[in-house]
C-alpha positions as CSV (number, residue, x, y, z in Angstrom):
1,M,-13.7,2.4,13.2
2,A,-10.2,4.0,13.3
3,K,-8.1,3.9,16.7
4,V,-4.8,4.0,18.0
5,L,-2.8,1.7,20.4
6,V,-1.5,3.2,23.8
7,L,1.0,2.7,26.2
8,N,0.2,4.6,29.4
9,I,3.2,5.3,31.6
10,D,2.3,4.1,35.1
11,N,5.9,5.1,37.5
12,R,5.5,6.6,40.7
13,V,8.2,9.2,39.8
14,V,7.6,9.7,36.5
15,T,4.2,9.9,35.4
16,P,3.1,12.5,38.1
17,A,6.0,14.7,36.6
18,L,5.0,14.5,33.5
19,D,1.4,14.6,33.8
20,L,2.3,18.0,35.7
21,I,4.3,19.6,33.0
22,R,1.7,18.3,30.3
23,K,-1.1,20.0,32.4
24,L,0.6,22.8,33.0
25,S,1.5,23.4,29.2
26,N,-2.0,22.2,27.7
27,P,-4.5,23.3,30.3
28,R,-7.4,21.5,28.5
29,S,-5.4,18.0,28.2
30,T,-7.0,15.1,29.6
31,S,-4.6,12.5,28.3
32,M,-2.0,10.8,30.8
33,P,1.6,10.7,30.0
34,H,1.8,8.0,27.4
35,I,3.6,6.5,24.2
36,T,1.3,6.1,21.0
37,I,2.1,2.2,19.5
38,R,-0.2,2.0,16.5
39,Y,-2.5,3.6,14.3
40,I,-5.5,1.3,12.9
41,D,-8.2,1.6,10.7
42,K,-8.1,-0.9,7.9
43,L,-6.8,-3.8,9.3
44,S,-8.6,-6.5,11.7
45,E,-8.3,-6.7,15.0
46,S,-7.9,-10.1,14.7
47,N,-4.5,-9.0,13.8
48,L,-3.5,-7.9,17.5
49,E,-2.9,-10.7,19.4
50,L,0.7,-9.3,19.9
51,Y,-0.3,-6.0,21.5
52,E,-3.0,-8.1,24.2
53,N,-0.1,-10.2,25.5
54,A,2.2,-7.5,25.7
55,K,3.3,-6.5,29.3
56,P,6.5,-3.9,29.1
57,T,8.5,-3.5,31.9
58,Y,10.0,-0.3,31.4
59,I,10.6,2.7,29.1
60,D,13.7,4.5,28.6
61,L,13.3,8.6,28.6
62,M,16.2,9.4,26.1
63,A,16.1,13.1,25.4
64,P,13.7,16.4,24.8
65,G,12.7,16.8,21.2
66,S,10.2,18.6,19.3
67,F,8.1,19.0,16.3
68,G,7.2,21.6,14.3
69,A,9.1,25.0,13.1
70,L,9.7,26.4,16.3
71,Y,11.1,29.5,14.8
72,H,8.2,30.6,13.0
73,E,5.9,32.8,15.2
74,D,2.1,33.1,14.6
75,D,1.8,31.0,11.5
76,G,-0.7,28.9,13.1
77,S,0.9,25.5,13.1
78,R,1.4,23.1,15.5
79,K,4.6,23.0,17.8
80,T,5.0,19.9,19.7
81,V,7.8,19.4,22.4
82,F,8.3,15.7,23.9
83,I,10.3,13.3,25.5
84,K,12.4,11.0,23.2
85,C,11.6,7.3,24.3
86,S,12.6,3.8,23.4
87,S,12.6,0.7,24.5
88,D,13.5,-2.6,23.1
89,E,10.1,-4.5,24.4
90,L,8.0,-2.2,22.7
91,E,9.9,-1.5,19.5
92,M,8.8,-4.8,17.3
93,L,5.0,-4.0,18.0
94,A,5.8,-0.1,17.0
95,H,3.3,1.0,13.5
96,K,2.6,4.1,12.1
97,P,2.7,3.7,8.5
98,H,1.3,7.3,7.6
99,Y,4.5,8.7,9.8
100,P,7.2,6.0,9.0
101,D,10.1,8.1,10.7
102,S,8.3,8.5,13.8
103,V,9.8,8.0,17.3
104,F,8.2,6.9,20.4
105,H,7.9,10.1,22.6
106,I,5.9,11.4,25.5
107,T,4.1,14.5,24.0
108,L,4.7,17.8,27.0
109,Y,3.4,20.8,24.8
110,D,0.9,20.7,21.4
111,G,-0.2,23.9,20.5
112,T,0.6,26.9,18.4
113,S,2.9,29.0,20.6
114,A,6.6,29.0,19.3
115,D,7.7,31.1,22.2
116,Y,6.2,28.5,24.9
117,A,7.5,25.7,22.9
118,R,10.8,26.9,23.1
119,K,11.1,28.1,26.4
120,L,9.9,24.5,27.5
121,L,12.2,22.5,25.2
122,K,15.2,25.0,26.6
123,T,14.0,24.1,29.8
124,L,13.7,20.5,29.5
125,N,17.4,20.5,27.9
126,K,19.0,22.3,31.0
127,Y,18.9,18.7,32.4
128,S,20.1,15.4,32.1
129,W,17.9,12.5,31.0
130,N,18.8,8.7,29.7
131,I,16.5,8.0,32.6
132,R,15.3,4.1,32.6
133,A,12.0,4.3,34.6
134,D,10.6,0.5,35.3
135,L,6.7,0.2,34.6
136,S,4.2,-1.0,37.2
137,A,2.9,-4.4,36.4
138,N,-0.3,-3.1,35.4
139,S,0.9,-1.6,32.6
140,E,-0.4,-2.6,29.4
141,I,-1.4,-1.4,26.1
142,T,-4.4,-0.1,26.2
143,E,-6.7,1.2,22.5
144,I,-8.6,4.8,22.2
145,S,-11.0,5.3,19.7
146,L,-9.8,8.1,17.3
147,S,-13.6,9.3,16.6
148,N,-14.7,9.7,19.5
149,S,-11.3,11.2,21.6
150,K,-11.8,14.5,20.4
151,K,-15.3,15.0,21.5
152,K,-14.1,13.3,25.0
153,S,-11.7,15.9,25.4
154,Y,-13.3,18.4,25.8
155,Q,-16.9,17.2,27.5
156,K,-14.6,15.4,30.5
157,P,-13.9,18.2,33.1
158,I,-10.2,18.5,34.2
159,D,-9.1,16.4,36.8
160,Y,-5.8,15.5,38.5
161,I,-4.6,12.1,39.7
162,E,-3.4,12.5,43.0
163,D,0.6,12.0,43.0
164,T,0.4,15.2,40.5
165,K,-1.8,17.5,42.7
166,N,0.9,16.7,45.5
167,L,4.0,17.2,43.7
168,F,2.4,20.9,42.6
169,L,1.6,21.3,46.4
170,R,5.3,20.3,47.6
171,I,6.7,22.4,44.6
172,T,4.3,25.6,45.0
173,G,2.6,25.6,47.7
174,Q,-0.6,25.7,46.5
175,N,-3.9,23.6,45.8
176,L,-3.7,22.8,41.8
177,N,-6.7,23.2,40.0
178,P,-7.8,24.3,36.9
179,D,-8.6,28.3,37.3
180,L,-4.9,28.3,39.0
181,V,-3.6,26.8,36.1
182,E,-5.4,29.3,33.5
183,S,-4.0,32.2,35.8
184,L,-0.6,31.2,35.3
185,S,1.3,33.2,32.6
186,D,3.7,31.3,30.7
187,Q,7.2,32.2,32.7
188,E,5.2,31.1,35.9
189,K,4.5,28.1,34.0
190,I,8.0,27.7,33.2
191,D,9.5,28.2,36.3
192,I,7.4,25.7,38.3
193,I,8.2,22.9,35.0
194,D,11.7,24.1,35.9
195,M,11.5,23.1,39.2
196,V,9.8,19.4,38.2
197,C,12.6,18.7,36.7
198,I,14.9,18.7,39.3
199,C,12.5,16.6,41.2
200,I,13.0,14.1,38.5
201,Q,16.6,14.4,38.6
202,N,16.6,14.3,42.3
203,E,14.7,11.3,42.5
204,T,15.5,9.1,40.1
205,K,19.1,8.8,40.9
206,G,18.2,5.7,43.0
207,Y,17.6,3.6,39.9
208,R,18.7,5.7,36.6
209,K,20.6,3.4,34.4
210,A,23.6,3.9,32.5
211,L,22.1,4.0,29.1
212,E,23.8,5.2,25.5
213,H,24.5,8.8,25.2
214,I,22.4,10.3,22.3
215,E,22.1,13.8,21.4
216,S,20.5,16.5,24.1
217,A,17.9,17.3,21.7
218,V,16.0,15.6,18.9
219,A,14.7,17.9,16.2
220,M,11.9,16.4,13.9
221,N,10.7,17.8,10.6
222,H,7.4,16.5,10.4
223,A,4.4,16.9,13.7
224,E,2.7,13.6,14.4
225,P,-1.2,14.1,15.2
226,S,-2.2,13.8,18.8
227,L,-5.0,12.4,20.6
228,E,-7.2,15.9,20.5
229,D,-6.8,15.7,16.7
230,P,-8.3,12.7,15.3
231,A,-8.2,13.7,11.8
232,S,-4.7,14.1,11.5
233,W,-4.1,10.6,11.8
234,S,-5.8,9.8,8.3
235,K,-3.6,11.9,6.3
236,F,-1.4,10.0,4.3
237,H,0.4,11.5,1.1
238,S,-0.1,8.7,-1.9
239,E,1.6,10.3,-4.3
240,E,4.9,10.2,-2.8
241,N,4.6,6.5,-1.6
242,N,3.8,5.9,-5.0
243,K,7.4,7.4,-5.8
244,T,8.9,5.8,-2.9
245,G,6.9,2.0,-2.6
246,L,7.4,2.8,1.3
247,Y,4.9,0.5,3.1
248,L,5.9,-0.3,6.4
249,T,5.5,-4.1,7.6
250,P,2.9,-4.5,10.3
251,P,4.7,-6.6,13.2
252,E,1.7,-9.1,13.1
253,L,3.0,-9.9,9.1
254,A,7.0,-9.2,9.9
255,T,6.3,-11.7,12.9
256,E,4.8,-14.7,11.0
257,I,7.1,-14.8,8.3
258,T,10.1,-14.2,10.4
259,K,8.8,-17.7,13.0
260,K,8.7,-19.2,9.9
261,V,11.9,-18.7,8.4
262,I,13.5,-19.0,11.7
263,E,11.8,-22.7,11.9
264,I,13.4,-23.7,8.8
265,A,17.0,-22.2,9.9
266,R,16.7,-23.9,12.9
267,D,16.0,-27.4,11.4
268,R,18.8,-27.0,9.5
269,K,20.9,-25.7,12.2
270,L,21.9,-22.5,10.1
271,E,24.4,-19.8,11.5
272,I,22.6,-16.7,11.5
273,H,24.2,-13.8,9.2
274,F,21.1,-11.7,8.9
275,G,20.3,-9.4,6.0
276,D,17.7,-6.9,5.0
277,P,18.5,-4.9,1.4
278,A,15.8,-2.3,2.3
279,I,15.6,-2.1,6.0
280,G,13.7,0.8,6.9
281,T,12.9,1.2,10.4
282,G,14.2,-2.6,11.4
283,V,11.0,-4.3,12.0
284,F,12.4,-7.6,10.9
285,F,15.6,-7.6,12.5
286,S,13.5,-6.1,15.9
287,I,11.5,-8.9,16.3
288,L,14.6,-11.7,14.7
289,Q,16.5,-10.2,17.7
290,H,13.1,-10.7,20.2
291,L,12.9,-14.3,19.2
292,L,16.2,-15.3,19.3
293,A,18.8,-15.6,21.5
294,E,21.6,-12.2,21.5
295,D,24.4,-15.2,20.3
296,E,22.2,-16.4,17.6
297,I,22.7,-13.6,15.6
298,K,26.2,-13.6,14.5
299,S,26.1,-10.6,12.5
300,A,23.4,-8.1,10.8
301,I,23.3,-6.0,7.8
302,G,20.8,-3.8,6.4
303,I,20.7,-1.3,4.4
304,E,18.5,1.9,3.7
305,L,18.4,4.7,0.8
306,N,17.3,7.5,3.1
307,K,19.6,8.5,5.0
308,I,18.0,10.0,7.8
309,R,16.0,6.7,8.4
310,A,19.4,5.0,8.0
311,K,21.5,6.9,10.8
312,N,18.2,6.6,13.1
313,T,17.5,2.9,12.3
314,Q,21.3,2.2,12.9
315,E,21.5,4.2,16.5
316,R,18.0,2.2,17.2
317,W,19.7,-1.2,16.9
318,R,23.9,-0.8,17.4
319,H,23.4,-2.2,20.6
320,K,22.0,-5.2,19.3
321,G,25.0,-5.6,16.8
322,L,22.9,-3.9,13.4
323,Q,24.7,-2.7,10.8
324,V,23.1,0.0,8.3
325,F,24.7,1.3,5.7
326,P,23.1,4.3,3.8
327,G,22.9,4.3,-0.2
328,D,21.3,2.1,-3.0
329,Y,21.2,-1.5,-2.5
330,L,20.9,-2.1,-5.7
331,H,23.8,-0.6,-6.9
332,I,26.2,-1.6,-3.9
333,D,28.4,-4.6,-4.1
334,N,31.0,-6.6,-2.2
335,L,28.5,-7.0,0.9
336,P,29.5,-9.8,3.1
337,H,27.5,-12.9,2.3
338,R,24.1,-13.5,3.7
339,S,22.8,-16.8,5.3
340,L,19.5,-15.5,6.1
341,I,17.5,-12.4,4.3
342,I,14.2,-11.1,5.1
343,A,12.6,-8.4,3.0
344,N,9.8,-6.1,2.2
345,P,11.4,-4.2,-1.0
346,P,9.8,-1.2,-2.3
347,Y,6.5,-1.4,-4.2
348,V,7.4,1.2,-7.0
349,R,6.1,0.7,-10.6
350,Y,8.1,1.1,-13.1
351,Q,6.2,4.4,-14.6
352,H,7.4,5.8,-11.1
353,I,10.9,5.0,-11.8
354,D,13.2,7.4,-13.5
355,S,13.9,6.3,-16.6
356,K,17.5,6.7,-17.1
357,Y,17.6,4.4,-13.4
358,S,15.5,2.0,-14.8
359,K,17.7,1.8,-17.8
360,E,20.7,1.3,-16.0
361,L,19.1,-1.3,-13.6
362,R,17.7,-3.1,-16.3
363,E,20.8,-3.4,-17.6
364,K,22.4,-4.4,-14.9
365,A,19.9,-7.5,-14.3
366,I,20.2,-8.8,-17.9
367,F,24.2,-9.1,-17.3
368,E,24.1,-10.3,-14.1
369,S,21.3,-12.7,-14.4
370,G,21.3,-13.6,-17.7
371,M,17.6,-13.6,-18.3
372,N,15.1,-11.2,-20.1
373,I,14.0,-8.4,-18.0
374,S,10.9,-6.7,-18.6
375,G,11.4,-3.3,-18.9
376,Q,8.1,-3.0,-17.1
377,S,9.3,-4.8,-14.0
378,G,8.8,-2.8,-10.7
379,L,11.4,-2.1,-8.4
380,Y,11.0,-5.3,-6.2
381,I,11.7,-7.7,-8.9
382,Y,15.2,-6.2,-9.5
383,F,16.0,-6.1,-5.3
384,I,15.1,-10.1,-5.4
385,L,17.1,-10.6,-8.6
386,A,20.5,-8.5,-7.2
387,S,19.9,-10.3,-3.7
388,H,21.1,-13.2,-5.5
389,A,24.3,-12.8,-5.3
390,W,24.3,-11.7,-1.4
391,M,23.4,-15.1,-0.7
392,Q,26.2,-17.8,0.7
393,E,24.7,-21.5,-0.7
394,N,22.1,-22.8,0.9
395,A,21.2,-19.2,2.0
396,I,17.5,-18.8,3.3
397,S,15.2,-16.2,1.5
398,A,12.0,-14.8,2.3
399,W,10.5,-11.8,0.6
400,L,6.9,-9.8,1.2
401,I,6.3,-8.6,-2.2
402,P,3.2,-7.6,-4.4
403,S,1.7,-10.9,-5.7
404,D,0.9,-9.4,-9.1
405,F,4.2,-10.5,-10.6
406,M,2.4,-14.0,-10.8
407,S,-0.1,-13.6,-13.5
408,S,1.8,-10.1,-15.5
409,N,4.2,-10.1,-18.4
410,Y,6.7,-8.0,-16.9
411,G,6.9,-11.0,-14.2
412,S,7.8,-13.5,-15.9
413,S,11.7,-13.0,-15.1
414,L,10.9,-13.7,-11.6
415,R,8.7,-16.6,-12.6
416,E,11.4,-18.0,-13.9
417,Y,14.2,-16.8,-11.4
418,L,11.9,-18.8,-8.2
419,S,11.4,-21.7,-10.6
420,S,14.7,-22.4,-12.4
421,R,17.6,-20.9,-10.5
422,V,16.4,-21.3,-6.5
423,D,14.6,-24.2,-4.7
424,L,11.2,-22.6,-3.6
425,E,9.7,-24.2,-1.2
426,F,6.6,-21.6,0.0
427,L,4.3,-19.5,-2.1
428,H,1.8,-17.7,0.2
429,I,-0.9,-15.2,-1.0
430,Y,-2.7,-13.1,1.6
431,S,-6.6,-13.2,0.9
432,D,-8.0,-9.5,-0.4
433,E,-10.7,-9.9,2.1
434,S,-8.1,-9.3,5.0
435,P,-6.0,-6.4,4.0
436,K,-2.5,-6.4,5.6
437,F,-1.1,-2.6,4.7
438,E,-3.1,0.4,6.1
439,N,-1.5,3.0,3.5
440,A,-1.5,0.6,0.4
441,Q,-4.0,-1.5,-1.8
442,V,-2.0,-4.3,-3.0
443,S,-2.3,-8.0,-2.8
444,P,0.3,-9.2,-1.1
445,C,2.5,-12.8,-1.0
446,V,5.5,-13.6,0.5
447,L,8.0,-16.4,-1.3
448,I,10.7,-18.3,0.8
449,F,13.4,-20.3,-0.8
450,T,16.9,-21.4,-0.9
451,N,19.8,-20.6,-2.4
452,R,20.5,-24.2,-4.4
453,S,19.4,-25.8,-7.1
454,P,15.7,-26.8,-8.0
455,N,14.8,-30.3,-7.1
456,I,13.2,-30.8,-10.4
457,H,11.1,-33.3,-8.8
458,G,10.0,-31.4,-5.8
459,A,7.2,-29.4,-4.9
460,V,6.4,-26.4,-3.7
461,K,4.1,-25.7,-0.8
462,V,1.5,-23.0,-2.2
463,S,-0.9,-21.6,0.1
464,Y,-3.6,-18.9,0.3
465,G,-5.6,-17.1,2.6
466,G,-5.5,-16.9,6.5
467,S,-1.8,-16.7,7.7
468,L,1.3,-18.0,6.6
469,E,0.9,-20.9,9.0
470,D,-2.7,-21.6,9.3
471,P,-3.5,-20.8,5.6
472,S,-7.5,-21.3,4.3
473,T,-6.1,-23.1,1.2
474,K,-3.3,-25.3,0.4
475,K,-1.2,-27.6,-1.9
476,L,1.8,-29.1,-3.1
477,L,2.7,-27.6,-6.5
478,K,5.2,-29.8,-8.5
479,I,7.7,-27.7,-9.7
480,E,7.9,-29.0,-13.3
481,D,4.2,-28.1,-13.3
482,L,4.7,-24.5,-11.7
483,R,7.7,-24.5,-14.5
484,S,5.5,-25.3,-17.2
485,M,2.7,-22.8,-16.3
486,K,3.1,-19.6,-18.6
487,K,1.1,-17.6,-15.6
488,W,0.6,-18.4,-12.2
489,T,-2.7,-17.1,-12.2
490,F,-5.4,-18.3,-8.9
491,G,-7.4,-20.3,-10.8
492,S,-3.9,-22.0,-12.4
493,I,-2.9,-23.0,-8.9
494,F,-5.9,-23.8,-6.9
495,E,-8.8,-24.3,-9.2
496,N,-9.8,-27.6,-10.6
497,Q,-9.1,-27.1,-14.5
498,P,-12.7,-27.6,-16.3
499,L,-12.8,-30.0,-19.3
500,L,-12.8,-27.5,-22.0
501,K,-14.2,-28.4,-25.4
502,G,-14.9,-25.1,-27.5
503,P,-12.2,-23.4,-29.3
504,F,-10.2,-20.1,-28.0
505,L,-11.4,-16.7,-27.8
506,G,-9.0,-15.9,-29.9
507,E,-9.8,-18.1,-32.4
508,L,-13.4,-16.1,-33.0
509,F,-12.7,-12.4,-32.1
510,S,-10.3,-9.5,-32.7
511,V,-10.0,-8.2,-29.2
512,T,-9.0,-4.6,-28.6
513,R,-9.8,-1.9,-25.9
514,G,-11.9,0.7,-26.1
515,I,-11.8,4.3,-27.7
516,A,-9.4,6.5,-25.1
517,T,-10.7,10.0,-25.7
518,G,-7.4,11.5,-23.3
519,A,-10.4,14.0,-21.8
520,N,-13.4,11.9,-20.7
521,D,-15.1,15.0,-19.0
522,F,-14.7,17.2,-21.8
523,F,-15.6,14.9,-25.3
524,L,-18.5,12.6,-23.0
525,M,-21.4,14.6,-22.7
526,E,-25.0,14.0,-21.8
527,E,-28.0,15.6,-24.3
528,K,-28.4,18.4,-21.9
529,D,-24.7,19.2,-22.8
530,L,-25.4,19.0,-26.2
531,I,-28.4,21.8,-25.9
532,Q,-26.3,24.2,-23.7
533,Y,-23.2,24.2,-26.2
534,K,-25.4,23.8,-29.1
535,I,-23.3,20.7,-30.4
536,P,-24.7,19.3,-33.5
537,R,-25.5,15.8,-33.5
538,E,-23.6,14.8,-36.4
539,L,-20.1,15.6,-34.7
540,T,-20.9,12.9,-32.1
541,K,-21.7,9.4,-31.5
542,P,-23.5,7.5,-29.2
543,V,-21.5,6.0,-26.0
544,I,-21.9,3.1,-23.6
545,P,-21.6,4.8,-20.5
546,K,-19.7,3.1,-17.4
547,V,-20.3,-0.4,-16.2
548,R,-21.8,0.7,-13.0
549,Y,-25.2,2.3,-15.3
550,I,-25.3,-1.0,-17.1
551,K,-28.1,-3.2,-14.9
552,S,-28.5,-5.8,-17.2
553,D,-26.2,-7.8,-19.6
554,T,-27.7,-6.5,-22.6
555,I,-27.8,-2.9,-24.1
556,D,-30.8,-2.7,-25.8
557,S,-31.2,-0.1,-28.7
558,L,-33.8,2.7,-28.9
559,P,-35.0,3.4,-32.9
560,D,-32.3,5.5,-33.6
561,G,-29.3,3.6,-32.4
562,T,-28.4,4.4,-29.2
563,P,-28.3,2.4,-26.3
564,D,-31.6,2.4,-23.9
565,V,-29.4,3.0,-20.8
566,E,-29.0,6.1,-18.5
567,P,-27.2,8.1,-18.7
568,R,-27.7,8.8,-22.5
569,L,-24.1,10.0,-23.5
570,F,-22.4,10.8,-26.7
571,L,-18.4,11.1,-28.0
572,F,-17.7,14.2,-29.7
573,D,-15.6,13.3,-32.4
574,T,-15.0,15.0,-35.8
575,S,-12.2,15.2,-38.0
576,I,-12.8,18.5,-39.1
577,A,-9.8,21.1,-38.4
578,E,-11.0,23.7,-35.9
579,K,-10.3,26.3,-37.9
580,E,-12.7,25.5,-40.3
581,L,-14.8,23.9,-37.6
582,R,-15.3,27.1,-35.8
583,E,-16.5,28.8,-39.5
584,R,-19.0,26.1,-40.5
585,F,-20.6,25.7,-37.1
586,P,-19.9,29.4,-35.4
587,E,-22.2,28.0,-32.3
588,L,-19.7,25.6,-31.4
589,N,-17.4,28.5,-30.3
590,D,-18.2,28.8,-26.6
591,F,-17.9,25.0,-26.5
592,L,-14.3,25.4,-28.4
593,D,-13.2,28.4,-26.2
594,L,-13.7,26.1,-22.9
595,A,-11.4,23.5,-24.4
596,D,-8.7,26.4,-23.9
597,Q,-10.0,27.7,-20.8
598,R,-9.5,24.2,-19.5
599,G,-6.3,23.3,-21.2
600,I,-7.4,20.1,-22.8
601,K,-5.7,20.6,-25.7
602,E,-2.5,20.7,-23.5
603,R,-3.2,16.8,-22.3
604,S,-0.8,14.5,-23.2
605,L,-3.2,12.2,-26.0
606,V,-5.0,15.2,-27.2
607,K,-2.0,16.7,-27.8
608,S,-0.9,13.9,-30.0
609,R,-3.3,13.8,-32.1
610,R,-3.2,15.3,-36.0
611,V,-6.9,16.6,-35.4
612,W,-7.2,17.0,-31.4
613,T,-11.1,16.6,-31.6
614,Q,-11.0,13.2,-33.6
615,Q,-10.8,10.0,-31.8
616,E,-9.8,6.3,-32.2
617,R,-11.5,4.7,-35.1
618,R,-13.7,2.0,-33.2
619,Q,-17.1,0.4,-34.7
620,P,-19.7,-0.7,-32.4
621,A,-18.7,-4.1,-31.0
622,P,-21.8,-6.6,-30.4
623,F,-19.6,-8.0,-27.2
624,L,-17.9,-6.3,-24.5
625,V,-16.1,-7.2,-21.3
626,T,-15.7,-5.2,-18.5
627,Y,-12.6,-6.0,-18.1
628,M,-11.5,-5.0,-14.5
629,G,-13.9,-5.5,-11.4
630,R,-14.1,-6.1,-8.1
631,G,-17.6,-8.3,-8.6
632,S,-19.8,-8.4,-5.4
633,E,-22.7,-10.9,-4.4
634,G,-23.9,-12.8,-7.2
635,V,-22.0,-10.3,-9.8
636,A,-18.8,-11.3,-11.4
637,P,-16.1,-8.8,-11.3
638,I,-15.5,-9.2,-15.1
639,R,-18.5,-9.3,-16.8
640,F,-19.9,-9.9,-20.9
641,I,-22.4,-7.6,-22.1
642,R,-24.2,-8.1,-25.2
643,N,-24.3,-4.8,-27.1
644,C,-27.6,-4.4,-29.3
645,S,-26.9,-0.5,-29.8
646,K,-24.8,1.6,-32.2
647,A,-23.0,3.0,-29.8
648,V,-19.2,2.8,-29.4
649,A,-17.4,2.3,-26.1
650,T,-14.6,3.8,-24.3
651,N,-11.4,2.3,-22.8
652,N,-13.9,1.2,-19.8
653,Y,-14.2,-2.1,-21.9
654,L,-12.4,-4.5,-24.2
655,L,-14.2,-4.9,-27.3
656,L,-15.1,-8.3,-29.2
657,Y,-15.4,-8.3,-33.0
658,P,-16.4,-11.6,-34.6
659,K,-13.5,-12.7,-36.8
660,P,-14.9,-12.7,-41.0
661,R,-16.2,-16.2,-41.2
662,L,-17.7,-15.8,-37.5
663,A,-19.2,-12.6,-38.7
664,E,-20.7,-14.2,-41.5
665,L,-21.9,-17.2,-39.8
666,L,-23.7,-14.9,-37.5
667,D,-25.4,-12.6,-39.7
668,K,-27.0,-15.7,-41.9
669,D,-28.4,-16.3,-38.7
670,P,-28.9,-13.3,-35.9
671,T,-30.1,-16.2,-33.0
672,R,-26.8,-17.4,-33.0
673,Y,-25.4,-13.7,-31.4
674,D,-27.7,-15.2,-28.5
675,S,-26.2,-18.7,-28.3
676,L,-22.7,-17.8,-28.8
677,F,-23.6,-14.7,-25.9
678,E,-25.0,-17.9,-23.5
679,L,-21.0,-19.5,-24.3
680,L,-19.2,-16.4,-23.3
681,K,-21.3,-16.1,-20.0
682,N,-20.2,-19.3,-19.1
683,V,-16.5,-18.4,-19.6
684,E,-17.3,-15.2,-17.5
685,T,-19.0,-17.7,-14.4
686,N,-16.3,-20.3,-14.7
687,I,-13.5,-20.1,-17.0
688,L,-11.9,-16.5,-16.5
689,K,-10.7,-16.8,-13.0
690,L,-8.1,-19.2,-14.6
691,Y,-6.9,-16.1,-16.5
692,W,-7.4,-12.6,-14.8
693,R,-4.9,-11.1,-12.4
694,K,-5.6,-9.9,-8.8
695,Y,-4.6,-6.9,-7.5
696,G,-4.9,-5.0,-4.1
697,G,-8.3,-4.4,-2.5
698,G,-10.1,-7.3,-4.5
699,L,-9.6,-6.0,-8.1
700,K,-9.6,-9.0,-10.9
701,K,-8.2,-7.8,-14.5
702,I,-7.9,-9.7,-17.8
703,E,-5.7,-8.1,-20.4
704,P,-6.8,-8.4,-24.5
705,K,-4.2,-11.6,-24.3
706,D,-5.3,-13.1,-21.6
707,L,-8.8,-13.2,-23.1
708,M,-7.8,-14.1,-26.2
709,N,-6.5,-17.5,-24.4
710,A,-9.6,-18.1,-22.7
711,Q,-11.6,-21.3,-24.2
712,L,-15.7,-21.5,-24.4
713,S,-16.6,-24.7,-22.8
714,E,-17.8,-26.2,-25.9
715,C,-18.5,-25.8,-29.6
716,P,-22.0,-26.3,-31.1
717,P,-22.1,-27.9,-34.5
718,W,-22.2,-24.7,-36.6
719,L,-19.2,-23.4,-34.6
720,E,-17.0,-26.1,-35.9
721,E,-16.4,-24.9,-39.1
722,V,-14.6,-21.6,-37.8
723,V,-12.7,-23.3,-35.5
724,E,-11.5,-26.5,-38.2
725,F,-10.5,-24.8,-40.8
726,K,-9.1,-21.7,-39.1
727,L,-10.2,-19.3,-41.8
728,D,-9.4,-16.4,-40.1
729,I,-6.2,-17.1,-38.2
């Protein structure tokens, strides 16, 4: 259930004053003046000890601000007026991943009237803020369920706290009640609010602190949601995040990483010169300065590509000594060397990196590292490699990154760097069963290494699940063993290697992907669609449906060769050019016209074919592999399937074709298909986990080359001839 964590403001002067402004501006509001600290949806509540133990003692009221377009009348959009707030005690706890550039604030108006919002903001800006409001000892962070908050806000009767009623009586001489508030004009409300501001100014003189001056108004482009609009908290543009790779580090995750690094640094008596090449909102620095005495951080530098975010982070932490430089870290040189780097770099996949920029990064990384860098490297790999030059000798570096580099081809350069160029000390992989990010399906890991030559006889502390400090599984792995692994799959690190006596699948099979149609929604159809569009059966082939429809590990065949599976699907596939097709089969015109109407022929893969209706050549394969899945109780994430039909398969599957000598042996004795399939199912259960790659959300995936490296547990006598003579290799 989605929820938010909020801090209700409890101060004898500020609380009733802000409450009165809020109740005048939004008469139906039932919430008290509060600051929203965190949004929670997917993450486990067991991660939230930081919040349970938090006891904030003050909040700084910095300046009025606004969300939304206050000069667009009657456009129906939300306009919000607020007081921007600040607190070093709370900053390290802030986490609103769908609103990465949010600021702490107390909402005073949230509605659609631009005229009222402008008048309120103008009134608030007449006065000097920068007020430090001490909080009562009872102040604590509380939880509000979003699923019920909207319902409650309309059902709960409007009531006012005594201090708010007393303030209203003192200013107006009238008793505060809902009917009176509803009867007031906007101007009358603004006049009362003006007097409330005077009261705030007069009554806070005695305990006002000297705070750093900031601008008198804060304008934000995007409105944050309110407790009266629960659904708005889940709004998230995944496409934008795919391009920027911005996934804010949850405070509890940043805390456990920072604590571990501090422990190592103190043990080595390291003078701390902190660096973060992707500083973002400054979560690692906020926790570092919270855990260390002020004089322990000798200097701190952060780099941030987004200029506005860089400015906000600099403003927020300047008083603690953080310098934030706006710019592209991967093209900034001559930065002062760092003794401590902690970072969560952008998770941008190569598909979302501009091709020219990607080429420049790759050439620069190859030149500086001398390693072969894959063109498919994600941005985070370039960040780690580029940071080698930023580290002083014996510097400690900690990185929160996706774990997919461990088992991917493009991760080979990073694996080489970690095992040969630096002293890798910790590698912790988080479990998919406990998500670490609200807005990303990613399997993260933490790397901690020191900038010194690796000890060839040393070992890496490798762990999985739980936390960095208290993992579910851990082991010491010799660096020479890690270096000898072609890929760092989960199975090769943590599983006991079974004794395998059989051949590799690559010795027995050719492995290829199924047919990529480029438009399954057009080319794949059920029997009723063939009838509707008058499509001759001779222009189609039976095709195996998605794996969720395959209830058994064997696909039986009907007499006509189609698979005995529902739904029965057919693939439209012909090499006849469209003009001839229309002439020979005029009944197809409506179907072919549909391709034009839906833009099918303009899709990239379809457009690239000589004849757009002609599919890739694939024969029915006797064995299929569902190369990607999450699995469930009793069902492996990656399955072998015996195909006894004459159906082809799409690229939802990998296809296993017996090599010629094996095919000859199988055809001589068809019962051997069943014997071989039993061996393949043993691979599925006990061996594939050594080769598959793990992705966010528990997804497992195996590539054709990795599948070919999997090995049968044994070799029956009839297979020995194929293996011994390797006639087909």
